[in-house]
C-alpha positions in Angstrom: 0.0 0.0 0.0 1.6 3.3 -1.1 0.3 6.1 1.1 1.1 9.6 -0.1 0.1 13.2 0.6 -1.3 15.2 -2.3 -0.3 18.8 -2.7 -2.2 21.4 -4.8 0.1 24.1 -6.2 -1.6 27.2 -7.5 -0.1 30.2 -9.3 -2.5 33.1 -8.4 -1.1 35.3 -11.1 -2.0 33.0 -14.0 -4.5 30.6 -12.5 -2.3 27.7 -13.4 -2.5 24.7 -11.0 -1.1 21.2 -10.7 -1.0 18.5 -8.1 2.0 16.5 -6.8 2.3 13.5 -4.5 4.8 13.2 -1.7 5.4 9.8 0.0 4.8 9.4 3.7 8.1 7.7 4.3 10.0 10.9 3.2 7.7 13.4 4.9 5.8 12.3 8.0 2.9 14.7 7.9 1.6 18.1 6.8 3.9 20.1 9.1 7.0 18.3 7.9 6.0 18.6 4.2 4.9 22.2 4.7 8.2 23.3 6.2 10.0 21.6 3.3 7.8 23.4 0.7 8.2 26.8 2.5 12.0 26.5 2.5 12.0 25.7 -1.2 9.3 27.9 -2.6 8.5 30.6 0.0 4.9 29.5 -0.1 1.9 29.5 2.2 0.7 26.0 2.8 -2.5 24.4 4.1 -2.7 20.7 4.8 -4.4 17.9 6.7 -2.9 14.7 8.0 -3.5 11.2 6.5 -6.2 10.5 9.1 -8.4 13.5 8.3 -12.0 12.6 8.1 -11.6 9.6 10.4 -13.1 9.1 13.9 -9.7 9.7 15.6 -9.8 12.7 18.0 -7.8 15.7 16.7 -7.5 14.2 13.2 -9.6 17.0 11.5 -7.2 19.8 12.2 -6.0 22.1 9.5 -2.3 22.9 9.5 -0.9 26.1 8.1 2.8 26.6 7.5 4.7 29.6 6.1 7.3 32.3 6.8 6.4 35.8 7.7 8.3 38.6 5.9 8.6 40.3 9.3 10.8 37.5 10.6 13.4 37.3 7.9 16.9 37.5 9.0 18.9 40.6 7.9 21.4 40.4 5.1 25.0 39.9 6.1 27.0 43.1 6.2 
């Protein structure tokens, strides 16, 4: 059984979108995958875990990851 997380990538300027799959063995959840995508693409990410929609308590939480421009480190002098 190959479990993966799906990601929707949207370019708001053109309306272009695509989906990609990321395996669970490499990224363990929406927080781990979101931090990876933020560091690569400087994006704002919304995600849910693999148990979303199940009866497990806390499994229906929405996770948001991103970097704020207010927290960027200054350029080296």
